[in-house]
C-alpha positions as CSV (number, residue, x, y, z in Angstrom):
1,M,220.1,43.2,68.4
2,R,216.5,43.9,67.4
3,A,215.7,40.2,67.4
4,L,217.3,39.8,70.8
5,F,215.2,42.7,72.1
6,T,212.1,41.1,70.7
7,I,212.7,37.8,72.5
8,F,213.6,39.7,75.7
9,S,210.5,41.9,75.6
10,G,208.3,39.0,74.6
11,T,209.3,36.8,77.5
12,I,209.9,39.1,80.5
13,L,208.4,42.5,79.6
14,F,205.2,42.2,81.7
15,K,207.1,40.5,84.5
16,L,209.3,43.5,84.9
17,I,206.4,45.9,84.6
18,G,204.5,43.9,87.3
19,I,207.5,44.0,89.6
20,F,208.1,47.7,89.3
21,A,204.4,48.7,89.5
22,G,203.8,46.4,92.4
23,Y,206.7,47.7,94.3
24,Y,205.8,51.4,93.6
25,F,202.3,51.0,95.0
26,W,202.6,48.3,97.7
27,G,206.2,47.7,98.4
28,F,207.9,44.2,98.6
29,W,204.7,42.2,98.7
30,G,203.3,44.2,95.8
31,A,206.4,43.5,93.8
32,L,206.0,39.7,94.5
33,L,202.4,39.8,93.4
34,G,203.4,41.8,90.3
35,F,206.0,39.2,89.4
36,F,203.5,36.3,89.4
37,I,200.8,38.3,87.4
38,G,203.4,39.5,84.9
39,S,204.8,36.0,84.5
40,S,201.4,34.7,83.6
41,I,200.9,37.4,81.0
42,D,204.3,36.8,79.5
43,R,203.6,33.0,79.2
44,M,200.4,33.8,77.3
45,R,202.2,36.2,75.0
46,A,205.0,33.7,74.3
47,Y,203.0,30.5,73.9
48,G,199.5,31.7,73.2
49,A,196.4,31.9,75.4
50,G,196.2,28.6,77.2
51,G,199.6,27.6,75.9
52,M,202.4,26.2,77.9
53,N,206.1,26.1,78.1
54,P,207.6,23.7,75.4
55,L,209.6,21.9,78.1
56,Q,206.5,21.2,80.1
57,N,204.8,20.1,77.0
58,A,207.6,17.6,76.3
59,L,207.3,16.3,79.9
60,R,203.6,15.7,79.4
61,Q,204.2,13.8,76.2
62,A,206.8,11.6,77.8
63,V,204.7,10.8,80.9
64,F,201.6,10.2,78.7
65,L,203.4,7.6,76.6
66,E,204.9,5.8,79.5
67,T,201.6,5.7,81.4
68,I,199.6,4.4,78.5
69,F,202.0,1.5,77.7
70,I,202.3,0.5,81.4
71,L,198.5,0.5,81.8
72,M,198.1,-1.4,78.6
73,G,200.3,-4.1,80.0
74,K,198.4,-4.1,83.3
75,L,195.1,-4.3,81.4
76,A,196.3,-7.1,79.1
77,K,197.2,-9.2,82.1
78,A,194.1,-8.4,84.1
79,D,192.3,-11.6,83.1
80,G,195.3,-13.7,84.0
81,H,197.1,-14.0,80.6
82,V,198.1,-11.8,77.7
83,S,196.3,-12.9,74.5
84,Q,197.7,-12.8,71.0
85,G,195.0,-10.3,70.1
86,E,196.2,-7.9,72.8
87,I,199.9,-8.3,71.6
88,D,198.8,-7.6,68.1
89,H,196.9,-4.5,69.2
90,V,200.0,-3.1,71.0
91,E,202.1,-3.9,67.9
92,Q,199.7,-2.0,65.7
93,F,199.6,0.8,68.2
94,M,203.4,1.2,68.1
95,A,203.3,1.0,64.3
96,K,200.9,3.8,64.0
97,L,203.2,5.9,66.3
98,N,206.1,5.3,63.8
99,M,208.3,4.5,66.8
100,T,212.1,4.3,66.3
101,P,213.7,1.0,67.4
102,E,214.9,2.6,70.6
103,H,211.5,4.0,71.5
104,R,209.9,0.7,70.6
105,Q,212.1,-1.1,73.1
106,L,211.2,1.4,75.7
107,A,207.5,0.9,75.0
108,I,207.8,-2.9,75.2
109,G,209.7,-2.5,78.5
110,W,206.9,-0.4,79.9
111,F,204.2,-2.9,78.7
112,K,206.1,-5.8,80.3
113,K,206.5,-3.8,83.5
114,G,202.7,-3.2,83.7
115,A,202.0,-6.8,82.9
116,A,204.1,-8.1,85.9
117,A,201.8,-9.9,88.3
118,D,202.8,-7.8,91.3
119,F,202.9,-4.4,89.6
120,D,201.2,-1.6,91.5
121,I,199.7,1.1,89.2
122,A,199.3,3.7,92.0
123,P,202.7,5.4,91.6
124,T,202.3,5.5,87.8
125,L,198.9,7.1,88.0
126,S,200.0,9.5,90.7
127,R,202.9,10.7,88.5
128,F,200.4,11.1,85.5
129,M,198.1,13.1,87.7
130,S,200.9,15.4,88.9
131,V,202.0,16.1,85.4
132,C,198.8,15.8,83.3
133,G,196.0,15.7,85.8
134,H,194.5,19.2,85.1
135,T,194.2,18.5,81.4
136,K,190.8,16.8,81.1
137,N,191.3,15.9,77.4
138,L,194.4,13.9,78.1
139,K,192.6,12.0,80.8
140,D,189.7,11.3,78.5
141,V,191.9,10.1,75.7
142,L,194.0,7.9,78.0
143,L,190.8,6.1,79.1
144,V,189.5,5.9,75.6
145,Y,192.7,4.1,74.4
146,L,192.5,1.7,77.4
147,I,188.9,0.9,76.7
148,V,189.8,0.1,73.1
149,M,192.7,-2.0,74.3
150,A,190.3,-4.0,76.5
151,L,188.3,-4.9,73.4
152,A,191.4,-6.1,71.5
153,D,190.8,-9.8,72.2
154,G,187.2,-9.6,71.1
155,H,185.5,-9.5,74.6
156,F,185.3,-7.4,77.6
157,H,186.4,-9.4,80.7
158,P,184.9,-8.5,84.1
159,A,188.5,-8.2,85.5
160,E,189.3,-5.6,82.8
161,E,186.2,-3.6,83.6
162,A,187.1,-3.6,87.3
163,L,190.6,-2.4,86.6
164,L,189.4,0.3,84.2
165,T,186.9,1.5,86.8
166,D,189.7,1.6,89.4
167,I,191.9,3.6,86.9
168,A,189.1,6.0,86.2
169,A,188.5,6.6,89.9
170,R,192.2,7.4,90.4
171,L,191.9,9.9,87.5
172,G,188.9,11.6,89.2
173,Y,186.0,10.0,87.4
174,G,183.0,8.8,89.3
175,P,181.4,5.4,88.4
176,E,178.5,7.0,86.5
177,T,180.7,9.3,84.5
178,F,183.1,6.5,83.6
179,K,180.2,4.2,82.6
180,H,178.9,6.9,80.4
181,L,182.3,7.4,78.7
182,M,182.7,3.6,78.3
183,D,179.3,3.2,76.7
184,M,180.1,5.9,74.2
185,V,183.5,4.4,73.3
186,L,182.1,0.9,72.9
187,N,179.5,2.2,70.5
188,Q,181.9,4.4,68.6
189,S,184.1,1.4,68.0
190,H,181.6,-0.9,66.4
191,F,178.4,0.8,65.2
192,G,179.9,1.9,61.9
193,G,180.1,-1.6,60.6
194,Q,176.3,-2.1,60.7
195,Q,173.9,-1.1,58.0
196,A,173.5,2.6,58.0
197,N,169.7,2.4,57.7
198,S,169.2,-0.2,60.4
199,A,167.5,0.6,63.7
200,A,170.4,-1.0,65.7
201,A,173.0,1.2,63.9
202,L,171.0,4.3,64.7
203,D,170.6,3.3,68.4
204,D,174.4,2.8,68.6
205,A,174.9,6.2,66.9
206,Y,172.9,7.9,69.6
207,K,174.9,6.0,72.3
208,A,178.2,6.9,70.6
209,L,177.4,10.6,71.2
210,G,176.1,9.9,74.7
211,V,172.6,11.0,73.9
212,T,169.2,9.4,73.3
213,R,166.3,9.8,70.9
214,E,164.5,11.9,73.5
215,N,167.3,14.6,73.4
216,T,166.5,17.8,71.4
217,D,168.3,18.7,68.2
218,A,170.2,21.4,70.0
219,E,171.3,19.0,72.8
220,I,172.5,16.5,70.2
221,K,174.5,19.2,68.4
222,R,176.1,20.3,71.7
223,A,177.1,16.8,72.6
224,Y,178.6,16.3,69.1
225,R,180.6,19.6,69.2
226,K,181.8,18.7,72.7
227,L,183.2,15.4,71.6
228,M,184.8,16.8,68.4
229,S,186.4,19.5,70.6
230,Q,187.8,16.7,72.8
231,Y,189.7,15.3,69.8
232,H,190.7,18.6,68.2
233,P,194.4,18.2,67.2
234,D,195.5,21.7,68.3
235,K,193.9,21.3,71.7
236,L,195.4,17.9,72.2
237,M,198.9,19.0,71.2
238,G,198.6,22.1,73.3
239,Q,197.9,19.9,76.3
240,G,200.8,17.6,75.7
241,M,199.7,14.7,73.5
242,P,202.6,13.3,71.4
243,P,202.2,14.5,67.8
244,D,202.2,10.9,66.4
245,M,199.2,10.1,68.5
246,I,197.1,12.9,67.0
247,A,196.3,10.8,63.9
248,M,194.9,8.1,66.2
249,A,192.7,10.6,68.0
250,T,191.5,11.8,64.6
251,E,190.3,8.2,63.8
252,Q,188.1,8.4,66.9
253,A,186.7,11.7,65.8
254,K,185.8,10.2,62.4
255,E,183.6,7.6,64.2
256,I,181.9,10.4,66.1
257,Q,181.3,12.3,62.8
258,V,179.8,9.2,61.2
259,A,177.4,8.8,64.2
260,Y,176.3,12.4,64.0
261,D,175.8,12.3,60.3
262,M,173.6,9.2,60.7
263,I,171.5,10.9,63.3
264,H,171.4,14.1,61.3
265,K,170.0,12.2,58.3
266,S,167.5,10.3,60.3
267,R,166.0,13.4,61.9
268,G,165.9,15.4,58.7
269,G,168.6,17.8,59.9
270,V,169.9,18.5,63.4
């Protein structure tokens, strides 16, 4: 009985207080206002500040996965054909997610759907925005994975860049904002293979953080912390990223860490 009371009080306590207090002071409309305010407080108590209902979280995970595989298919076919490199990239992507045979077949179906010549991405992105649109981190990560996908066959085709720019616009990114994000991702994905003490590697490290040599130490540290926060596991899971994809986001964070460490060393401490 005590456990039941705890659950009850933890989920609707402030909702009831809001209703009664609102009605006492302002009548029916006050009770309605109290209901909404109390509901917000109860959600925060139940799921943590900034938390969400687990059912909503599950919906976001499902929509995120469906969207990314459909858009991967669309992107792979953007230059007219799906290359072996792109197929291998998707295979590796599914392997990292530890997908069951059933989920794997779903993902392949979504990929093929997106790769169809006459497929329109507008409904897919509209649904994504309606479910995940106010979570900036999920939008950022979606674009990051798609940019990496575009590089899977070893080059960045103009048709792929045009499609990515269109997708970014539908997600609410202006051309300059998306170009800035794309430059960072491109440099995050390849600078680490160069010699750590080379000028080219250091230039790419700055680009990976979205800063330049002219930025101050404090500005560079802020840019680094902002990027690391973007890939923080708790934040991504709280916004609805599927748990199996967290490890992949962590890989991207490692590239950012290497870039920052390189800059830190070159400047004698940032």
